[in-house]
C-alpha positions as CSV (number, residue, x, y, z in Angstrom):
1,M,22.3,-9.9,-16.1
2,N,18.8,-8.3,-14.5
3,T,19.0,-7.5,-10.6
4,P,16.6,-9.4,-8.5
5,L,14.2,-6.7,-8.9
6,E,14.1,-6.7,-12.6
7,D,13.4,-10.2,-12.6
8,R,10.8,-9.9,-10.5
9,V,9.1,-7.0,-12.3
10,H,9.4,-8.8,-15.7
11,D,8.0,-12.0,-14.7
12,A,5.1,-10.9,-13.2
13,L,3.9,-10.3,-16.9
14,H,3.4,-13.0,-16.4
15,R,-15.5,-4.9,-11.6
16,T,-20.4,-0.7,-9.0
17,A,-21.0,2.8,-9.4
18,D,-24.1,5.4,-10.2
19,P,-24.6,5.8,-13.7
20,L,-22.3,8.2,-15.5
21,Q,-23.3,10.4,-18.9
22,R,-20.8,9.1,-21.9
23,A,-17.9,11.3,-23.0
24,P,-18.3,13.2,-26.4
25,F,-16.8,10.7,-28.4
26,T,-17.2,7.1,-28.1
27,V,-14.9,4.0,-27.0
28,G,-14.5,3.6,-31.2
29,D,-13.3,7.3,-31.5
30,V,-10.7,6.7,-28.7
31,R,-9.4,3.5,-29.9
32,T,-9.3,4.7,-33.6
33,R,-7.8,8.1,-32.8
34,A,-5.0,5.6,-30.6
35,R,-4.7,3.2,-33.7
36,R,-3.9,6.3,-36.1
37,I,-1.2,8.3,-33.7
38,Q,0.5,4.8,-33.0
39,R,0.9,3.9,-36.4
40,R,2.6,7.4,-37.3
41,R,4.8,6.8,-34.0
42,A,5.5,3.2,-34.8
43,V,8.9,3.5,-36.3
44,A,10.3,6.1,-33.8
45,A,9.1,4.5,-30.4
46,G,8.6,1.2,-31.4
47,A,12.0,-0.1,-30.4
48,A,12.2,1.9,-27.0
49,V,8.7,0.6,-25.9
50,A,9.5,-2.8,-26.4
51,A,12.4,-2.2,-24.5
52,V,11.0,-0.3,-21.4
53,L,7.9,-3.0,-21.2
54,A,10.7,-5.4,-20.5
55,V,11.0,-4.1,-17.0
56,A,7.8,-1.4,-16.4
57,V,4.8,-3.7,-16.2
58,P,4.1,-3.9,-12.2
59,F,3.9,-7.1,-10.2
60,G,0.3,-7.0,-11.5
61,L,-0.5,-9.8,-14.2
62,T,-0.1,-11.5,-10.8
63,M,-3.4,-10.6,-10.0
64,T,-5.9,-12.0,-6.9
65,G,-8.3,-14.7,-8.5
66,P,-12.0,-14.9,-8.3
67,A,-14.0,-16.3,-5.7
68,Q,-16.8,-16.1,-3.3
69,R,-16.2,-12.7,-1.5
70,T,-16.5,-13.4,2.5
71,E,-16.1,-11.1,5.5
72,V,-12.4,-10.5,6.2
73,P,-12.0,-11.8,10.2
74,P,-11.1,-9.7,12.7
75,A,-7.5,-8.4,13.3
76,T,-7.7,-10.2,16.7
77,Q,-8.0,-13.5,15.0
78,T,-4.9,-14.5,14.5
79,P,-4.8,-17.8,12.3
80,S,-2.4,-20.9,13.9
81,Y,0.5,-21.8,11.9
82,V,0.5,-24.5,10.0
83,G,4.1,-25.3,9.2
84,Q,6.9,-26.2,6.4
85,V,5.1,-28.0,3.5
86,T,7.2,-29.3,0.8
87,I,5.9,-29.4,-2.9
88,D,6.6,-32.1,-5.0
89,P,4.1,-32.6,-8.2
90,R,5.6,-35.6,-9.0
91,S,4.4,-37.5,-6.0
92,A,1.7,-35.2,-5.2
93,E,-2.1,-36.4,-5.4
94,V,-3.9,-35.3,-8.8
95,S,-6.5,-33.6,-8.7
96,A,-10.0,-34.5,-10.1
97,T,-10.8,-30.7,-9.7
98,P,-9.9,-28.3,-12.9
99,A,-8.3,-25.0,-12.1
100,G,-11.0,-22.7,-11.1
101,V,-9.7,-20.0,-13.2
102,P,-8.7,-19.8,-16.8
103,L,-5.0,-22.1,-17.6
104,L,-3.6,-21.4,-20.7
105,D,-1.0,-23.7,-22.6
106,L,1.1,-21.7,-24.9
107,S,2.8,-24.5,-26.3
108,V,-0.6,-25.7,-27.8
109,P,-2.0,-23.1,-27.5
110,S,-5.2,-23.8,-25.3
111,V,-7.4,-22.7,-22.6
112,S,-8.6,-24.9,-20.1
113,A,-11.7,-23.4,-18.6
114,G,-13.1,-26.1,-15.8
115,S,-13.0,-29.5,-18.0
116,A,-13.1,-27.9,-21.1
117,Q,-10.3,-27.2,-23.1
118,L,-10.6,-25.2,-25.9
119,D,-8.2,-24.4,-28.7
120,L,-6.6,-20.8,-29.1
121,P,-6.6,-19.2,-32.7
122,K,-3.5,-17.0,-31.1
123,P,-0.7,-17.7,-28.1
124,Y,-2.6,-15.3,-25.4
125,E,-0.5,-14.8,-22.4
126,Q,-4.2,-13.7,-20.6
127,L,-7.3,-14.9,-21.2
128,T,-10.6,-14.2,-19.0
129,P,-14.0,-14.5,-19.4
130,Y,-15.5,-11.1,-20.6
131,R,-19.3,-10.4,-21.7
132,D,-20.7,-13.4,-23.7
133,G,-16.5,-14.2,-24.8
134,W,-13.5,-13.4,-23.7
135,I,-11.0,-10.8,-23.3
136,G,-6.9,-11.4,-23.5
137,T,-3.9,-10.0,-24.1
138,L,-1.0,-10.6,-26.8
139,N,2.6,-10.0,-26.4
140,V,3.7,-8.9,-29.9
141,D,7.6,-8.6,-29.8
142,G,7.3,-6.5,-26.0
143,D,4.4,-4.6,-27.4
144,Y,0.8,-5.2,-25.8
145,V,-2.6,-5.8,-27.8
146,V,-5.9,-6.2,-26.0
147,D,-8.4,-8.2,-27.7
148,V,-11.9,-8.5,-26.8
149,L,-13.4,-12.0,-28.6
150,D,-16.7,-13.9,-29.1
151,D,-17.1,-16.8,-27.6
152,S,-15.7,-18.8,-31.0
153,F,-12.6,-16.4,-30.0
154,T,-13.5,-14.2,-33.1
155,V,-11.7,-10.8,-32.4
156,L,-14.9,-8.3,-31.9
157,D,-12.2,-5.3,-30.8
158,E,-8.7,-4.7,-30.9
159,T,-6.8,-2.3,-28.9
160,P,-2.8,-1.9,-29.5
161,G,-0.5,0.0,-27.5
162,A,-2.4,-1.6,-24.4
163,S,-1.2,-2.9,-21.2
164,P,-1.7,-6.1,-19.7
165,L,-5.0,-6.7,-17.5
166,V,-5.6,-6.9,-13.9
167,V,-8.8,-8.3,-13.0
168,S,-10.7,-7.8,-9.4
169,P,-10.5,-10.7,-7.1
170,D,-14.1,-11.6,-7.4
171,G,-13.8,-11.6,-10.9
172,Q,-16.2,-9.0,-11.9
173,R,-14.2,-6.0,-13.6
174,V,-11.1,-5.9,-15.5
175,A,-8.8,-2.9,-15.9
176,S,-6.3,-1.8,-18.5
177,T,-4.3,1.1,-20.2
178,F,-3.8,2.0,-23.5
179,D,-1.8,5.0,-25.3
180,A,-4.6,7.5,-26.6
181,G,-1.4,9.3,-28.1
182,D,-0.9,12.6,-26.2
183,H,-2.2,10.6,-22.6
184,W,-2.8,7.0,-21.5
185,S,-6.5,6.2,-20.7
186,V,-7.1,4.0,-17.6
187,I,-10.3,1.9,-18.7
188,N,-12.5,-0.2,-15.4
189,S,-14.9,-1.9,-16.7
190,D,-17.3,-4.6,-15.4
191,V,-17.3,-8.1,-17.1
192,A,-20.7,-8.9,-17.6
193,G,-21.4,-5.6,-19.6
194,E,-24.4,-4.4,-17.3
195,E,-22.9,-1.3,-16.2
196,L,-22.7,2.1,-18.2
197,E,-19.7,3.1,-19.6
198,R,-17.9,5.5,-17.0
199,P,-15.1,8.1,-17.6
200,W,-11.9,7.0,-18.1
201,A,-9.0,8.6,-15.9
202,S,-6.0,9.8,-17.9
203,V,-2.9,9.8,-17.1
204,P,-0.3,12.2,-18.9
205,D,1.9,10.9,-21.4
206,G,5.6,11.7,-21.9
207,P,8.8,11.2,-23.7
208,V,8.7,8.0,-26.2
209,G,9.0,5.0,-24.0
210,T,6.6,6.2,-21.2
211,V,4.4,3.3,-20.5
212,V,1.1,3.0,-17.8
213,T,0.1,0.1,-16.4
214,P,-2.4,-1.0,-14.1
215,V,-1.3,-3.0,-10.5
216,G,-4.8,-3.8,-8.9
217,F,-8.2,-2.6,-7.7
218,V,-8.0,-0.6,-4.4
219,S,-11.9,-0.4,-4.5
220,A,-14.4,-1.4,-7.1
221,D,-14.0,2.0,-8.6
222,E,-10.1,2.6,-7.7
223,V,-7.6,1.2,-10.1
224,L,-4.3,1.8,-8.6
225,V,-1.6,2.7,-12.0
226,S,2.3,3.0,-12.2
227,R,3.7,5.4,-14.7
228,L,7.0,5.0,-16.1
229,D,8.5,8.1,-17.4
230,G,10.5,7.0,-21.0
231,G,12.9,9.9,-20.3
232,D,14.2,9.6,-16.9
233,G,13.0,6.2,-16.1
234,T,11.5,7.0,-12.7
235,F,7.9,5.6,-11.8
236,S,4.9,7.7,-10.1
237,Y,1.5,6.2,-8.7
238,Y,-2.1,7.1,-8.9
239,L,-5.5,5.9,-7.8
240,A,-7.5,6.5,-11.1
241,D,-11.4,6.7,-9.9
242,G,-13.6,7.4,-13.3
243,D,-12.2,10.4,-14.4
244,Q,-10.4,11.6,-11.1
245,L,-6.6,10.8,-10.8
246,E,-4.9,11.4,-7.3
247,P,-0.9,10.5,-7.2
248,L,0.4,8.6,-4.3
249,P,3.9,10.5,-4.1
250,W,4.8,8.2,-1.2
251,L,4.2,5.0,-2.9
252,D,7.3,3.3,-4.0
253,Q,7.4,-0.3,-6.3
254,P,3.5,-1.5,-5.7
255,T,3.4,-5.4,-6.5
256,S,-0.6,-5.6,-5.8
257,A,-3.7,-4.1,-4.0
258,S,-6.7,-5.1,-2.3
259,P,-10.5,-3.9,-3.1
260,V,-11.8,-5.5,0.2
261,T,-9.2,-3.9,2.4
262,G,-8.0,-1.0,0.7
263,T,-4.4,-2.0,1.1
264,I,-1.5,-2.2,-1.3
265,A,1.9,-4.5,-1.1
266,A,5.0,-2.6,-2.3
267,Q,8.6,-3.6,-2.0
268,D,11.8,-1.1,-1.9
269,D,15.3,-2.4,-2.7
270,S,15.6,-5.2,0.3
271,C,12.0,-5.1,2.1
272,A,8.3,-5.5,1.4
273,A,5.4,-3.5,3.2
274,V,1.6,-3.2,3.2
275,L,0.2,0.0,3.5
276,D,-3.2,1.4,3.6
277,A,-3.9,2.9,0.3
278,H,-5.6,6.8,1.2
279,S,-2.5,7.2,3.7
280,S,-1.8,11.0,3.9
281,S,2.2,9.9,4.9
282,G,2.5,6.0,3.3
283,A,3.4,4.5,6.6
284,A,3.6,0.8,6.7
285,L,1.1,-1.5,8.5
286,W,3.9,-4.0,8.2
287,R,7.1,-4.5,7.0
288,T,9.1,-7.5,6.1
289,C,12.6,-8.3,4.4
290,D,12.2,-12.2,4.1
291,H,9.6,-11.7,1.5
292,V,8.5,-10.5,-1.7
293,L,5.0,-9.9,-1.8
294,G,2.7,-11.2,-4.2
295,P,-1.2,-11.0,-4.6
296,F,-4.0,-10.6,-1.7
297,S,-6.5,-13.7,-1.4
298,P,-10.0,-13.0,-2.5
299,D,-11.0,-11.8,1.2
300,G,-8.2,-9.9,1.7
301,S,-7.1,-12.0,5.0
302,L,-4.2,-13.4,3.2
303,V,-1.1,-12.3,1.0
304,V,1.5,-14.3,-0.8
305,G,5.2,-13.9,0.4
306,F,7.5,-15.3,-2.2
307,T,11.0,-16.0,-0.4
308,P,13.6,-15.3,-2.9
309,T,17.1,-16.2,-3.5
310,P,20.3,-14.0,-4.1
311,G,19.7,-15.0,-7.7
312,G,16.0,-13.5,-7.9
313,D,14.9,-17.4,-8.2
314,Y,11.7,-18.4,-6.0
315,P,12.3,-21.8,-4.1
316,G,8.9,-21.4,-2.4
317,L,5.9,-19.3,-1.1
318,S,4.4,-18.3,2.3
319,L,0.8,-17.5,2.8
320,L,1.2,-14.8,5.2
321,D,-1.7,-12.9,7.9
322,A,-2.5,-9.4,5.8
323,A,-3.0,-7.5,8.8
324,T,0.1,-8.7,10.6
325,G,2.9,-10.2,8.4
326,A,2.6,-13.8,10.2
327,S,3.3,-16.7,8.3
328,R,0.2,-19.1,8.2
329,V,1.8,-21.7,6.1
330,D,5.4,-21.8,4.5
331,F,5.5,-23.9,0.9
332,R,8.8,-25.3,-0.2
333,V,9.8,-26.6,-3.1
334,T,11.8,-30.1,-4.0
335,M,15.7,-29.2,-4.2
336,P,17.1,-32.5,-5.9
337,K,20.5,-32.6,-6.9
338,R,21.0,-31.7,-10.8
339,H,17.8,-29.9,-11.0
340,V,16.7,-26.4,-11.2
341,V,13.5,-26.0,-9.7
342,G,11.2,-23.4,-8.3
343,I,7.6,-21.4,-8.3
344,A,7.1,-18.9,-10.9
345,S,6.0,-15.5,-9.4
346,Q,2.9,-15.7,-11.2
347,V,0.2,-17.4,-9.2
348,V,-3.7,-16.8,-9.0
349,W,-5.8,-17.2,-6.1
350,E,-8.4,-19.7,-6.6
351,D,-10.8,-19.0,-3.7
352,D,-10.1,-17.8,-0.3
353,E,-8.7,-21.3,0.7
354,H,-6.5,-22.2,-2.4
355,L,-3.8,-20.8,-4.4
356,L,-2.9,-22.1,-7.9
357,A,1.0,-21.6,-8.7
358,V,3.2,-22.8,-11.6
359,Y,6.1,-25.1,-10.9
360,T,9.1,-25.8,-12.8
361,D,11.7,-28.4,-12.6
362,N,14.0,-28.2,-15.1
363,A,12.2,-28.5,-18.6
364,D,8.7,-29.9,-16.8
365,Q,6.2,-27.4,-15.5
366,Y,3.3,-28.4,-13.7
367,V,0.3,-26.4,-12.1
368,V,0.0,-26.7,-8.6
369,R,-2.9,-26.0,-5.7
370,L,-1.8,-25.2,-2.4
371,G,-4.2,-25.1,0.4
372,V,-4.1,-22.3,3.3
373,D,-4.2,-26.1,5.4
374,G,-1.1,-27.0,3.9
375,S,-2.2,-29.3,1.1
376,V,-0.7,-29.8,-2.0
377,E,-2.2,-31.0,-5.4
378,R,-1.3,-31.3,-8.7
379,V,-3.6,-29.8,-11.0
380,A,-2.1,-30.0,-14.7
381,G,1.3,-31.0,-16.2
382,P,4.0,-31.6,-17.1
383,V,4.2,-29.5,-20.1
384,T,8.0,-29.5,-21.6
385,V,9.5,-26.2,-22.2
386,E,12.4,-24.7,-23.2
387,S,14.5,-23.3,-20.7
388,G,13.4,-19.9,-19.3
389,E,10.3,-20.0,-20.9
390,Y,6.4,-20.4,-19.4
391,A,4.1,-22.5,-21.2
392,L,1.4,-22.6,-18.4
393,R,0.0,-19.4,-17.1
394,L,-3.0,-18.6,-14.9
395,T,-5.4,-15.8,-15.2
396,P,-7.7,-14.6,-12.9
397,G,-11.5,-15.0,-13.8
398,D,-14.5,-17.3,-13.1
399,V,-14.5,-20.2,-15.1
400,G,-16.9,-22.4,-12.9
C-alpha cells in the first residue's frame, strides 16, 4: 500500500522576456534526436521509467487556473473567516455557468470548453488552449506524450518522453520537460505564440529512470522543476530561467508555486510550509501540520489546504491566506453511511474567487465550484466510474 505522501504525489497527476537568439539547432532537431535516442533506450528503460513516474510527478498537474490577475492584498488586510461549509453536489444548486477551464471526461472522451462539448480522438489527461489549437498530454503505460493539436484535434507535433504540463495562473504560459537523451530540456512557452523561442534550460540526465518534471511558475521566466535520480531515488530541485539553471538545495517536496508572489508551497513528512523561492536559507514564511498544500490562487493571495486522513484520502479542503496560513473557509464533504466520499487532490482555480474540484461519491463523480465566500455549486456530473479511477479531469486554461 502506498504511503499518504506517495498517494498525494501520484494523484496530483492528475507564459515576457526580451527576444533571444535561437539556439544553433531547431525544435524539430532536438525532438527528432530525442525520439531516436528514446527508441534505442525503450526496451531497457521503459519498465523502469513507468515505475518511477508513478511516484515521481510533483503535485503540479494540480496547477493554478487562469484568471484576471489582480493586485495581492497587503499583508495587513486579513480576510474574515467565513466558517465551515458542507459540500454535497447532489443537493447543491446546479450552475448555469460552465467551467471556465477545460473540463475533460475520459469516459467519452470529450472536453467541455465553455458551453461547447467536443469529442476527442484520444483520452488526453490534460488539455489546454495553445496558439490556434490545443496542447495536451497522454499517459501511455506510465510514460507521457505531449501533443500539439490544431483546432480540430489533428496532431501537429508529438513529443514522447515528456512530462505533464504546468500552466501559469493567467493561462498565458505553459511549461513541460522532455528527455533529449543525455539531458532533460525544460520548455517555457507563451500560449499565444507571439514570443520568439527562448533558450531551454538543460537538466543533467542520470541513471535509467531519472525523470525531470515541472512543478510551477515562480515568475513568468522561472519554472520550478523537480529531478528524481533513477539510481538512488533522491530528489533535487531547480529554477529554470531561459538557459540558466539555479539549484535549490534547501527545498524539499514542493507542491506548487505562485508567479505573483514568488513563493513555493512544499511538504515534508508531516507538515507543509510556504517559502520564498529566492531565499538563501529556505526559512519558512509559515508552516502548517494540519494541511497538505495545493495550488495558489491566481492573484497569489490564497492557497488550497487539503485535510488528509491517515489513509491518505481528502475529506475536504480549506482556502488559506497565503501570507499567514489562516483559514478563510473550510469545506467538508458529506459523510453518509456506507459511502466513500472525498475531494480529489486535482483542483483548479477558475478565477481569484472560485475553485473547481472533483468530488467522488462511491462510483459517481462531480465537478463542484467552491467560492471564497463559501458558496457551493454543481458544475458537472454525475459520471459513473470504476473504483479508483477519475473520469473527470480539470486543466488550467482560458476557454472563456
